[in-house]
N, C-alpha and C positions, 0 to 999 in steps of 0.2 A: 256465476249462474250456468248450469251444465246445458247445451243444446240438445233440442229435443231429436228425437229418431224415433220415424216411422217406419209399418212395414206396409208396401204394399204392391200392386199390379200394376206393370209397365202395358201401358192402354194406345198409346200411341208412340208411336218411332221414327216419324217419318223426316221431322227437323236434322238440323244438322247441330249435334252437339247437344240437344236435348229430348227429352223424355216428357210422356203425361202420365203420371201415375195416379191410380186413384186409389185410395186410402179410406178402409171401411170402418168406422165409428160404430160400437153397440153399446145402447145405454138404457136404462130402465126411466119410462117416465114417472116424474115423483107423485103428482097425482094420481094417475091410474093404473098404476104399475105393469103398463106394457110393456114388453120390450122392446126396440126403435133401432133399426140398423139404417145408417145414413151414409152416402159416400159424398166422399169430397175429393177434386183432382186437384194436384199438384202438377207445376212445371220443375223439372228437375234439370240440374247442369249435369251430364254423361261427357267427360271429355275428348274420349277415344271411340265414341257410337259403338258402345261394346254391346250394351242392351238391344234387347228385341222385343217384340208386345208378347206379353202371356209370361212374362219373367217375376218371380217375384224378387221384390230388391225390398234395402234399408236405404232411407231417405237421413240425410240432417239439416240442421238449419244452416244458413251461410249468411255471411253479407251479400246484400242485391247484387249478382254479376247482371241482370237487366230491369226491365222493366215487372217481367213477370217473375224471373226466375230469383227464388232464393232459397231454395233448395238443393243439395248436391248429392249425387248418387252414393254411395258408400260402398256399396257389395250386393251378393244375389243373399237372400234369405234362405233358410231350409225349408 
């Protein structure tokens, strides 16, 4: 099974080797047909502390690195 890849924006880069990435999920309600935007934050592993707040990045599923980190940063998104 392929690993999921999500695109998001770095919202916090203060911790060592960890960034918080906010991912936007847009979908339409089945019953009322209203377009809904939902944001979710993921803790992702950044080995070299390369990414700063405001960077658009791609994150990929990974085996658990810590209690909250189950994603790694692949690279910058365009």
